[in-house]
VOKOLPA-838809 format. One line per field, with one value per residue (C-alpha): x, y negated, z negated; residue in three letters. Coordinates in steps of 0.02 Angstrom, whole numbers. Layout:
<nodes>
u: X;... $
v: Y;... $
w: Z;... $
resn: ALA;... $
</nodes>
This chain:
<nodes>
u: 1742;1773;1737;1568;1528;1574;1459;1316;1332;1343;1185;1098;1141;1082;917;903;939;816;681;726;711;541;478;532;439;284;294;304;156;56;105;51;-111;-138;-92;-238;-352;-302;-314;-488;-538;-479;-607;-576;-482;-555;-456;-484;-557;-485;-640;-798;-903;-1056;-1053;-1026;-1164;-1288;-1265;-1300;-1467;-1508;-1676;-1622;-1708;-1596;-1582;-1633;-1447;-1405;-1554;-1501;-1323;-1378;-1495;-1345;-1237;-1231;-1167;-1095;-1048;-880;-844;-671;-642;-499;-316;-150;-84;-144;-224;-320;-394;-559;-581;-618;-764;-767;-894;-882;-957;-984;-1008;-1097;-928;-893;-761;-768;-700;-672;-681;-607;-568;-445;-287;-130;42;184;303;194;278;274;168;231;235;49;10;80;-16;-186;-185;-194;-226;-289;-348;-490;-437;-514;-442;-479;-590;-545;-371;-406;-543;-425;-290;-400;-447;-258;-239;-370;-487;-681;-748;-929;-1031;-1195;-1282;-1370;-1544;-1560;-1683;-1602;-1587;-1495;-1394;-1329;-1290;-1201;-1080;-1053;-1010;-888;-800;-781;-713;-555;-505;-353;-441;-566;-456;-379;-477;-437;-460;-538;-551;-723;-806;-729;-654;-677;-843;-918;-889;-985;-1114;-1143;-1157;-1281;-1382;-1380;-1434;-1578;-1644;-1592;-1701;-1552;-1482;-1657;-1686;-1522;-1529;-1690;-1604;-1504;-1377;-1311;-1122;-1009;-864;-741;-837;-859;-682;-626;-704;-586;-431;-441;-343;-197;-223;-76;-97;-277;-242;-126;-242;-386;-284;-247;-434;-547;-730;-786;-797;-902;-1074;-1205;-1209;-1346;-1331;-1281;-1136;-1094;-1070;-883;-857;-865;-948;-1086;-1110;-1129;-1264;-1361;-1365;-1440;-1567;-1625;-1788;-1858;-2023;-2108;-2054;-1909;-1747;-1584;-1493;-1535;-1418;-1279;-1130;-1003;-838;-741;-783;-635;-733;-686;-516;-439;-319;-326;-439;-628;-735;-859;-1047;-1096;-997;-885;-809;-627;-623;-598;-446;-360;-402;-330;-175;-151;-184;-58;73;42;51;214;293;243;324;481;490;519;651;729;694;827;735;575;645;711;538;448;569;533;344;344;460;340;192;291;325;139;82;199;129;-52;-2;63;-89;-217;-123;-53;-130;-295;-342;-500;-536;-380;-464;-543;-447;-447;-301;-176;-209;-130;-17;91;273;311;315;489;542;500;554;735;730;692;816;965;904;897;781;629;526;410;228;196;144;39;-47;-87;-163;-268;-331;-364;-472;-560;-609;-668;-783;-841;-895;-1001;-1081;-1091;-1089;-1169;-1015;-880;-930;-755;-740;-565;-599;-476;-337;-366;-390;-218;-127;-200;-117;45;54;-2;141;262;187;210;384;425;341;436;611;579;541;700;793;728 $
v: -1076;-1071;-1261;-1234;-1086;-1182;-1327;-1206;-1124;-1291;-1354;-1192;-1211;-1386;-1340;-1198;-1312;-1444;-1307;-1246;-1418;-1443;-1272;-1317;-1491;-1397;-1271;-1407;-1503;-1346;-1312;-1488;-1462;-1282;-1312;-1448;-1321;-1202;-1339;-1377;-1202;-1205;-1148;-1236;-1115;-1050;-1157;-1104;-1250;-1237;-1332;-1359;-1469;-1445;-1267;-1291;-1419;-1295;-1188;-1335;-1347;-1535;-1503;-1404;-1461;-1549;-1518;-1666;-1716;-1705;-1816;-1947;-1944;-1969;-2111;-2210;-2164;-2255;-2197;-2328;-2328;-2421;-2486;-2569;-2663;-2647;-2663;-2697;-2523;-2421;-2295;-2430;-2513;-2426;-2455;-2336;-2263;-2192;-2153;-2234;-2152;-2267;-2165;-2217;-2244;-2379;-2286;-2299;-2148;-2163;-2014;-2030;-1923;-1952;-1960;-1890;-1857;-1874;-1776;-1615;-1471;-1465;-1637;-1704;-1538;-1512;-1690;-1660;-1496;-1586;-1492;-1634;-1576;-1715;-1725;-1787;-1870;-1943;-2105;-2248;-2367;-2532;-2545;-2455;-2594;-2731;-2657;-2681;-2859;-2900;-2835;-2963;-2840;-2836;-2749;-2704;-2593;-2520;-2445;-2284;-2218;-2033;-1918;-1878;-1700;-1739;-1874;-1748;-1613;-1733;-1789;-1604;-1574;-1715;-1643;-1479;-1560;-1623;-1448;-1383;-1252;-1380;-1534;-1497;-1509;-1512;-1687;-1740;-1921;-1921;-1766;-1745;-1902;-2011;-2077;-1922;-1818;-1953;-1957;-1772;-1783;-1925;-1819;-1668;-1765;-1842;-1669;-1691;-1844;-1964;-1852;-1832;-2017;-2057;-1927;-1992;-2165;-2166;-2297;-2380;-2332;-2179;-2126;-2208;-2376;-2388;-2351;-2473;-2620;-2582;-2568;-2688;-2818;-2718;-2683;-2577;-2458;-2446;-2412;-2273;-2197;-2215;-2128;-1972;-1944;-1847;-1843;-1760;-1931;-2011;-1948;-2056;-2064;-2062;-2151;-1998;-1971;-2153;-2141;-2083;-2276;-2338;-2498;-2393;-2287;-2437;-2517;-2359;-2338;-2511;-2472;-2303;-2282;-2120;-2052;-2123;-2292;-2302;-2385;-2286;-2438;-2521;-2671;-2731;-2823;-2906;-2916;-3003;-3057;-3105;-3148;-3333;-3320;-3275;-3154;-3016;-2958;-2960;-2821;-2882;-2868;-2813;-2696;-2784;-2709;-2757;-2665;-2827;-2879;-2717;-2730;-2909;-2854;-2704;-2815;-2957;-2827;-2742;-2906;-2950;-2783;-2809;-2984;-2924;-2790;-2914;-3022;-2921;-2734;-2671;-2768;-2701;-2525;-2540;-2614;-2476;-2347;-2413;-2410;-2233;-2167;-2223;-2148;-1986;-1977;-2015;-1887;-1752;-1794;-1773;-1610;-1541;-1597;-1523;-1361;-1325;-1440;-1428;-1610;-1562;-1741;-1725;-1577;-1598;-1757;-1799;-1925;-1787;-1770;-1937;-1967;-1815;-1760;-1755;-1952;-1923;-1892;-2062;-2139;-2081;-2106;-2291;-2300;-2245;-2341;-2177;-2139;-2049;-1930;-1870;-1911;-1900;-2090;-2074;-1927;-2005;-2154;-2040;-1955;-2119;-2181;-2013;-2031;-2212;-2160;-2004;-2117;-2222;-2071;-1938;-2026;-1870;-1769;-1891;-1946;-1982;-2165;-2197;-2345;-2444;-2320;-2323;-2516;-2542;-2408;-2406;-2572;-2529;-2347;-2419;-2547;-2405;-2294;-2431;-2465;-2283;-2278;-2435;-2365;-2195;-2278;-2370;-2211;-2122 $
w: -13147;-13341;-13345;-13259;-13371;-13525;-13464;-13427;-13601;-13682;-13593;-13634;-13819;-13814;-13755;-13876;-14018;-13956;-13937;-14111;-14189;-14101;-14154;-14337;-14326;-14249;-14394;-14525;-14448;-14445;-14625;-14678;-14586;-14664;-14840;-14862;-14787;-14923;-15051;-14986;-15021;-15208;-15325;-15497;-15601;-15770;-15892;-16082;-16177;-16354;-16420;-16322;-16420;-16317;-16350;-16537;-16545;-16469;-16627;-16753;-16830;-16835;-16913;-17064;-17225;-17352;-17541;-17648;-17687;-17501;-17462;-17589;-17525;-17343;-17381;-17438;-17286;-17123;-16951;-16828;-16653;-16632;-16457;-16425;-16270;-16139;-16198;-16116;-16085;-15941;-16044;-16137;-15988;-16004;-16197;-16329;-16425;-16603;-16738;-16914;-17074;-17216;-17370;-17539;-17616;-17478;-17397;-17204;-17104;-16923;-16803;-16636;-16483;-16347;-16459;-16384;-16438;-16316;-16429;-16426;-16337;-16147;-16143;-15982;-15891;-15948;-15899;-15729;-15708;-15767;-15928;-16063;-16237;-16342;-16527;-16635;-16788;-16942;-17014;-17130;-17018;-17087;-17031;-16869;-16831;-16896;-16785;-16631;-16685;-16698;-16524;-16469;-16398;-16405;-16558;-16584;-16705;-16684;-16830;-16776;-16819;-16843;-16942;-17111;-17067;-16900;-16987;-17116;-16977;-16882;-17015;-17062;-16886;-16883;-17035;-16954;-16802;-16888;-16951;-16850;-16754;-16684;-16670;-16506;-16337;-16157;-16104;-15933;-15896;-15818;-15903;-16078;-16155;-16309;-16249;-16178;-16340;-16441;-16307;-16321;-16516;-16504;-16380;-16494;-16642;-16552;-16498;-16317;-16290;-16260;-16110;-16039;-16039;-15964;-15828;-15771;-15752;-15588;-15550;-15397;-15429;-15419;-15533;-15413;-15406;-15591;-15620;-15502;-15594;-15738;-15630;-15487;-15584;-15533;-15348;-15318;-15471;-15421;-15240;-15290;-15409;-15282;-15149;-15262;-15294;-15173;-15128;-15295;-15374;-15241;-15290;-15362;-15552;-15677;-15838;-15929;-15819;-15823;-16011;-15987;-15996;-16178;-16129;-16036;-16191;-16298;-16185;-16168;-16355;-16363;-16231;-16288;-16374;-16454;-16385;-16542;-16502;-16630;-16577;-16580;-16626;-16792;-16781;-16670;-16743;-16636;-16733;-16597;-16420;-16308;-16153;-16159;-16221;-16058;-16137;-16008;-15861;-15881;-15809;-15677;-15736;-15565;-15445;-15321;-15170;-15121;-14958;-14869;-14968;-14929;-14745;-14726;-14827;-14703;-14558;-14618;-14647;-14475;-14388;-14475;-14425;-14242;-14245;-14330;-14196;-14056;-14142;-14287;-14240;-14369;-14516;-14457;-14460;-14636;-14697;-14613;-14681;-14860;-14838;-14756;-14894;-15024;-14929;-14911;-15096;-15133;-15010;-15081;-15248;-15190;-15097;-15260;-15365;-15236;-15231;-15401;-15535;-15626;-15588;-15495;-15452;-15320;-15236;-15062;-15029;-14841;-14873;-14856;-14667;-14632;-14782;-14814;-14835;-14646;-14660;-14726;-14547;-14478;-14638;-14621;-14434;-14457;-14598;-14490;-14334;-14229;-14083;-14138;-14035;-14172;-14152;-14347;-14357;-14200;-14274;-14430;-14331;-14235;-14390;-14477;-14322;-14319;-14506;-14475;-14332;-14440;-14583;-14453;-14359;-14492;-14667;-14747;-14702;-14724;-14899;-14967;-14999;-14932;-14826;-14938;-14901;-14715;-14696;-14776;-14689;-14517;-14452;-14539;-14457;-14292;-14293;-14322;-14187;-14056;-14118;-14085;-13907;-13851;-13923;-13840;-13672;-13684;-13726;-13571 $
resn: MET;ASN;LYS;VAL;LYS;ASN;GLN;LEU;VAL;GLY;ARG;VAL;GLY;THR;LEU;TRP;TYR;ILE;CYS;ARG;VAL;LYS;ARG;ILE;ILE;LEU;CYS;LEU;ILE;LEU;LEU;VAL;LEU;LEU;VAL;PRO;LEU;MET;ALA;LEU;SER;ILE;HIS;PRO;ARG;GLU;ILE;GLU;GLN;PRO;PHE;ASP;SER;VAL;GLU;GLU;LEU;SER;GLY;VAL;ASP;PHE;SER;LYS;GLU;LEU;ALA;PRO;ASN;GLN;GLU;ALA;TRP;ILE;ASP;GLN;THR;THR;ILE;HIS;LEU;LEU;THR;ILE;GLY;PRO;GLY;ASP;PRO;LEU;TYR;ALA;TRP;PHE;GLY;HIS;SER;ALA;LEU;VAL;ILE;THR;GLN;PRO;SER;GLY;SER;LYS;VAL;MET;TYR;ASP;TRP;GLY;ILE;PHE;ASP;PRO;ASP;GLN;PRO;HIS;PHE;TYR;LEU;ASN;PHE;ALA;LEU;GLY;ARG;MET;TYR;TYR;TYR;VAL;VAL;ALA;SER;GLU;ALA;THR;TRP;ARG;ILE;GLN;GLU;ALA;ILE;ASP;GLU;VAL;ARG;ASP;VAL;LYS;LEU;ILE;GLU;LEU;SER;PHE;PRO;LYS;GLU;ALA;LYS;PHE;ALA;LEU;ILE;SER;PHE;LEU;GLN;LYS;ASN;ILE;GLN;SER;GLU;TYR;SER;THR;TYR;LEU;TYR;HIS;PHE;TYR;TYR;ASP;ASN;CYS;SER;THR;ARG;ILE;ARG;ASP;ILE;ILE;ASN;ALA;ALA;THR;GLY;GLY;ALA;PHE;GLN;SER;TRP;ALA;GLU;ASN;SER;PRO;THR;ASP;THR;THR;LEU;ARG;ASP;SER;ALA;MET;GLN;ASN;MET;ILE;HIS;ASN;PRO;LEU;ILE;PHE;TRP;ALA;LEU;ASP;PHE;LEU;GLN;GLY;LYS;THR;ILE;ASP;GLU;ARG;LEU;ASN;ARG;TYR;ASP;GLU;MET;TYR;LEU;PRO;GLU;ALA;LEU;HIS;GLN;SER;VAL;LEU;ASP;PHE;THR;TYR;PRO;ASP;GLY;THR;LYS;LEU;ALA;ILE;THR;GLU;GLU;ILE;LEU;GLN;ASP;THR;LYS;ASP;LEU;GLY;ILE;ARG;PHE;THR;VAL;PRO;GLU;ASN;PRO;VAL;SER;TYR;ASP;TRP;ALA;TYR;GLY;LEU;SER;GLY;LEU;ALA;ILE;GLY;VAL;LEU;LEU;LEU;ALA;LEU;GLY;ARG;LYS;HIS;PRO;LYS;PHE;LYS;GLY;LEU;LEU;LEU;ALA;LEU;ILE;LEU;PHE;VAL;MET;ALA;VAL;LEU;GLY;SER;LEU;LEU;LEU;PHE;MET;MET;SER;PHE;SER;ASP;MET;ASP;MET;THR;TYR;TYR;ASN;LEU;ASN;ILE;LEU;PHE;VAL;HIS;PRO;LEU;LEU;PHE;ILE;PRO;ALA;PHE;THR;PHE;LEU;PHE;HIS;LYS;LYS;GLU;THR;SER;LYS;VAL;LEU;SER;PHE;SER;VAL;LEU;VAL;MET;VAL;THR;LEU;LEU;VAL;GLY;ARG;LEU;ILE;LEU;PRO;ALA;ILE;PHE;VAL;GLN;ASP;ASN;LEU;ARG;ILE;ILE;LEU;LEU;LEU;LEU;PRO;ILE;PHE;TYR;SER;GLY;SER;THR;PHE;GLN;SER;ARG;ARG;ASN;SER;VAL;GLY;ARG $
</nodes>
């Protein structure tokens, strides 16, 4: 009697344990689904901008009459836009912009934004939270230009044409910028960087004509597509950064928006003409052109899509996993475990950025619905070769298929350009879900 009672108690305990585990898994699934919905409702938080140059520029009088000595000084002073091409470090892939002031004495002062100091207090914590405090600095231009030449980067100068009054006000503004209370600002890769700061200064000095012209010149690209051209030479890094960014960077740009890229600013300055027919660019001087040297990647002149390459890569990996599952299931399990572990880490990072950081380009990101922390469950299951009853991968496959169908039927709603993400992961996740199903059927 006691033996039967003990067996009954044991079975009840086992059932209770199984139900509890399933409830925990169900709660985790619901949590993963609900947290993104909370993240989707995020309203960008009000973040204090230590120095908003657009606001400061609105208070500058670019038409103030000059005194005779000021006019004589400004006649002998030139302003150049300096554009430096891509470099080797990741932060230099997009190039750099600066303004160079040549004074009557012959001295050349370079003013540039986008300068960061990794030794500043809480730099890495602020970076993780999307609060990147960068600087504007003034330095001797000759050695800075030579430094870029020695790094074998493209170096170009454009002499800018401004009315005397605007020219003097612009230089005065730059001198004010380097004072400590104005030198630090909150950096944003797309909206407030080394190039956009100069774009806004040029616009103010042209009385708003530069912005009016550029905003009436639409382009055929988006922030995501234009950034891709400078990053696609490293497909893995681009894919990871592409994954982390949501739909906010998938709207069509005008030329003013596109000038977050130094090269786009350079070309726009060459193309702009004042209403009276005067060119903004007086002369262009190319100090170094590395296009034919083969030193590093070159940015395609016309936008190129690489969706097909990621699709073929995903298909090849998926077929490989299916083939391994027939002859070497343990090896397939280890490979899947590694892939899913990396995806789970990436999903956890995205969830953190969506929920807690100020990196607004990660908000409204549909990728969290199929790449999320729950992928740790099948990752560790495959690693230890245990039977898996979780439907995490099957759910992710279903979400990806739904998003693909949604892009075809309702493109106005499914605007996020995550086709590269889905094309790479769908065959891989599908091979894992079929592996689960076969092992589960054997276990039963």
